[in-house]
VODREN-842568 format. One record per residue (C-alpha): residue number from 0; residue in one letter; chain; y, z, x. Coordinates in steps of 0.5 Angstrom, whole numbers. Example, Ala and Ser with C-alpha at 12.3 -4.5 7.8 and 13.67 -1.06 7.14 Angstrom:
<nodes>
<lotor->0&guba->A&vonu->A&c2->-9&c3->16&c1->25>
<lotor->1&guba->S&vonu->A&c2->-2&c3->14&c1->27>
</nodes>
This chain:
<nodes>
<lotor->0&guba->R&vonu->A&c2->391&c3->-110&c1->117>
<lotor->1&guba->K&vonu->A&c2->385&c3->-113&c1->121>
<lotor->2&guba->A&vonu->A&c2->382&c3->-115&c1->114>
<lotor->3&guba->E&vonu->A&c2->388&c3->-119&c1->113>
<lotor->4&guba->D&vonu->A&c2->389&c3->-122&c1->119>
<lotor->5&guba->I&vonu->A&c2->381&c3->-125&c1->117>
<lotor->6&guba->L&vonu->A&c2->383&c3->-127&c1->110>
<lotor->7&guba->T&vonu->A&c2->389&c3->-131&c1->114>
<lotor->8&guba->E&vonu->A&c2->384&c3->-134&c1->118>
<lotor->9&guba->M&vonu->A&c2->380&c3->-136&c1->112>
<lotor->10&guba->E&vonu->A&c2->386&c3->-139&c1->109>
<lotor->11&guba->N&vonu->A&c2->388&c3->-143&c1->115>
<lotor->12&guba->A&vonu->A&c2->381&c3->-146&c1->116>
<lotor->13&guba->Y&vonu->A&c2->380&c3->-149&c1->108>
<lotor->14&guba->F&vonu->A&c2->387&c3->-152&c1->110>
<lotor->15&guba->D&vonu->A&c2->384&c3->-155&c1->116>
<lotor->16&guba->G&vonu->A&c2->378&c3->-157&c1->112>
<lotor->17&guba->N&vonu->A&c2->373&c3->-152&c1->113>
<lotor->18&guba->R&vonu->A&c2->371&c3->-151&c1->107>
<lotor->19&guba->C&vonu->A&c2->364&c3->-147&c1->110>
<lotor->20&guba->I&vonu->A&c2->370&c3->-141&c1->110>
<lotor->21&guba->S&vonu->A&c2->373&c3->-141&c1->104>
<lotor->22&guba->P&vonu->A&c2->375&c3->-135&c1->101>
<lotor->23&guba->D&vonu->A&c2->374&c3->-133&c1->95>
<lotor->24&guba->K&vonu->A&c2->375&c3->-128&c1->89>
<lotor->25&guba->I&vonu->A&c2->371&c3->-123&c1->93>
<lotor->26&guba->S&vonu->A&c2->375&c3->-124&c1->100>
<lotor->27&guba->Y&vonu->A&c2->381&c3->-123&c1->96>
<lotor->28&guba->T&vonu->A&c2->379&c3->-118&c1->92>
<lotor->29&guba->S&vonu->A&c2->376&c3->-114&c1->97>
<lotor->30&guba->I&vonu->A&c2->383&c3->-114&c1->100>
<lotor->31&guba->L&vonu->A&c2->386&c3->-111&c1->94>
<lotor->32&guba->A&vonu->A&c2->381&c3->-105&c1->94>
<lotor->33&guba->A&vonu->A&c2->384&c3->-104&c1->100>
<lotor->34&guba->W&vonu->A&c2->391&c3->-103&c1->98>
<lotor->35&guba->A&vonu->A&c2->388&c3->-100&c1->92>
<lotor->36&guba->Q&vonu->A&c2->388&c3->-94&c1->96>
<lotor->37&guba->I&vonu->A&c2->395&c3->-93&c1->98>
<lotor->38&guba->C&vonu->A&c2->399&c3->-91&c1->93>
<lotor->39&guba->N&vonu->A&c2->406&c3->-94&c1->95>
<lotor->40&guba->K&vonu->A&c2->411&c3->-100&c1->93>
<lotor->41&guba->Q&vonu->A&c2->408&c3->-104&c1->100>
<lotor->42&guba->A&vonu->A&c2->401&c3->-103&c1->97>
<lotor->43&guba->V&vonu->A&c2->405&c3->-106&c1->90>
<lotor->44&guba->E&vonu->A&c2->408&c3->-112&c1->94>
<lotor->45&guba->K&vonu->A&c2->402&c3->-113&c1->98>
<lotor->46&guba->A&vonu->A&c2->398&c3->-114&c1->92>
<lotor->47&guba->E&vonu->A&c2->402&c3->-118&c1->88>
<lotor->48&guba->M&vonu->A&c2->403&c3->-123&c1->94>
<lotor->49&guba->I&vonu->A&c2->395&c3->-123&c1->96>
<lotor->50&guba->L&vonu->A&c2->395&c3->-125&c1->88>
<lotor->51&guba->E&vonu->A&c2->399&c3->-131&c1->90>
<lotor->52&guba->R&vonu->A&c2->396&c3->-133&c1->95>
<lotor->53&guba->M&vonu->A&c2->389&c3->-134&c1->90>
<lotor->54&guba->H&vonu->A&c2->393&c3->-137&c1->85>
<lotor->55&guba->I&vonu->A&c2->396&c3->-142&c1->91>
<lotor->56&guba->M&vonu->A&c2->389&c3->-142&c1->94>
<lotor->57&guba->Y&vonu->A&c2->386&c3->-144&c1->87>
<lotor->58&guba->S&vonu->A&c2->391&c3->-150&c1->86>
<lotor->59&guba->K&vonu->A&c2->389&c3->-152&c1->93>
<lotor->60&guba->G&vonu->A&c2->383&c3->-154&c1->90>
<lotor->61&guba->N&vonu->A&c2->379&c3->-148&c1->92>
<lotor->62&guba->R&vonu->A&c2->376&c3->-146&c1->85>
<lotor->63&guba->H&vonu->A&c2->372&c3->-140&c1->89>
<lotor->64&guba->A&vonu->A&c2->379&c3->-137&c1->89>
<lotor->65&guba->K&vonu->A&c2->381&c3->-137&c1->81>
<lotor->66&guba->P&vonu->A&c2->384&c3->-130&c1->79>
<lotor->67&guba->D&vonu->A&c2->381&c3->-127&c1->74>
<lotor->68&guba->A&vonu->A&c2->381&c3->-121&c1->69>
<lotor->69&guba->V&vonu->A&c2->378&c3->-116&c1->74>
<lotor->70&guba->T&vonu->A&c2->382&c3->-119&c1->80>
<lotor->71&guba->Y&vonu->A&c2->389&c3->-118&c1->75>
<lotor->72&guba->N&vonu->A&c2->387&c3->-111&c1->74>
<lotor->73&guba->T&vonu->A&c2->386&c3->-109&c1->80>
<lotor->74&guba->V&vonu->A&c2->393&c3->-111&c1->82>
<lotor->75&guba->L&vonu->A&c2->396&c3->-107&c1->75>
<lotor->76&guba->N&vonu->A&c2->393&c3->-101&c1->77>
<lotor->77&guba->I&vonu->A&c2->395&c3->-101&c1->84>
<lotor->78&guba->I&vonu->A&c2->403&c3->-103&c1->80>
<lotor->79&guba->A&vonu->A&c2->400&c3->-97&c1->76>
<lotor->80&guba->N&vonu->A&c2->399&c3->-92&c1->81>
<lotor->81&guba->S&vonu->A&c2->405&c3->-93&c1->85>
<lotor->82&guba->R&vonu->A&c2->409&c3->-89&c1->81>
<lotor->83&guba->A&vonu->A&c2->415&c3->-95&c1->83>
<lotor->84&guba->F&vonu->A&c2->421&c3->-95&c1->79>
<lotor->85&guba->D&vonu->A&c2->420&c3->-102&c1->77>
<lotor->86&guba->A&vonu->A&c2->412&c3->-101&c1->76>
<lotor->87&guba->G&vonu->A&c2->412&c3->-102&c1->68>
<lotor->88&guba->A&vonu->A&c2->416&c3->-109&c1->68>
<lotor->89&guba->R&vonu->A&c2->412&c3->-111&c1->74>
<lotor->90&guba->S&vonu->A&c2->406&c3->-110&c1->71>
<lotor->91&guba->L&vonu->A&c2->408&c3->-112&c1->63>
<lotor->92&guba->K&vonu->A&c2->410&c3->-118&c1->68>
<lotor->93&guba->I&vonu->A&c2->403&c3->-120&c1->69>
<lotor->94&guba->L&vonu->A&c2->400&c3->-118&c1->63>
<lotor->95&guba->S&vonu->A&c2->404&c3->-123&c1->60>
<lotor->96&guba->S&vonu->A&c2->402&c3->-128&c1->65>
<lotor->97&guba->M&vonu->A&c2->395&c3->-126&c1->63>
<lotor->98&guba->E&vonu->A&c2->396&c3->-127&c1->57>
<lotor->99&guba->Q&vonu->A&c2->400&c3->-134&c1->57>
<lotor->100&guba->L&vonu->A&c2->394&c3->-136&c1->62>
<lotor->101&guba->H&vonu->A&c2->388&c3->-134&c1->56>
<lotor->102&guba->E&vonu->A&c2->392&c3->-138&c1->51>
<lotor->103&guba->L&vonu->A&c2->393&c3->-144&c1->55>
<lotor->104&guba->G&vonu->A&c2->385&c3->-144&c1->55>
<lotor->105&guba->A&vonu->A&c2->384&c3->-141&c1->62>
<lotor->106&guba->N&vonu->A&c2->377&c3->-137&c1->62>
<lotor->107&guba->G&vonu->A&c2->376&c3->-130&c1->65>
<lotor->108&guba->V&vonu->A&c2->383&c3->-128&c1->65>
<lotor->109&guba->K&vonu->A&c2->383&c3->-125&c1->58>
<lotor->110&guba->P&vonu->A&c2->387&c3->-118&c1->59>
<lotor->111&guba->T&vonu->A&c2->382&c3->-113&c1->58>
<lotor->112&guba->L&vonu->A&c2->382&c3->-105&c1->55>
<lotor->113&guba->V&vonu->A&c2->383&c3->-104&c1->63>
<lotor->114&guba->S&vonu->A&c2->389&c3->-110&c1->62>
<lotor->115&guba->Y&vonu->A&c2->393&c3->-105&c1->57>
<lotor->116&guba->N&vonu->A&c2->391&c3->-98&c1->59>
<lotor->117&guba->A&vonu->A&c2->394&c3->-99&c1->66>
<lotor->118&guba->V&vonu->A&c2->400&c3->-103&c1->63>
<lotor->119&guba->M&vonu->A&c2->401&c3->-97&c1->60>
<lotor->120&guba->K&vonu->A&c2->400&c3->-92&c1->65>
<lotor->121&guba->A&vonu->A&c2->406&c3->-96&c1->69>
<lotor->122&guba->F&vonu->A&c2->411&c3->-94&c1->64>
<lotor->123&guba->S&vonu->A&c2->408&c3->-86&c1->63>
<lotor->124&guba->N&vonu->A&c2->407&c3->-85&c1->72>
<lotor->125&guba->N&vonu->A&c2->416&c3->-86&c1->71>
<lotor->126&guba->P&vonu->A&c2->419&c3->-83&c1->67>
<lotor->127&guba->Y&vonu->A&c2->426&c3->-87&c1->68>
<lotor->128&guba->S&vonu->A&c2->423&c3->-94&c1->66>
<lotor->129&guba->D&vonu->A&c2->424&c3->-98&c1->60>
</nodes>
């Protein structure tokens, strides 16, 4: 929780004009790595929220906050390990987003073998998913 508070402070400082402590990919991925240690639905929701925060930060001009395949793969693995009922659908949505971004020319987001394996794991961890 404390690490997320620090990340929020960094984001607020960035939006207030202080570019010296703007969060970057490593800042966000560090938080994701912490959530990856907790395999539950809350971790999934937090991971998706952090990914969204990265997109917002990047869209507001922080080019160092752009999520890459490693970031997406971390989120995909958090989802897969959660064993949530909707893990398959959630992971497939993120994979589709990666594919679309790559097709639109975004660098560094092309799905990898890790991406596809995480999606398959998400579906196989829940026998009730589609």
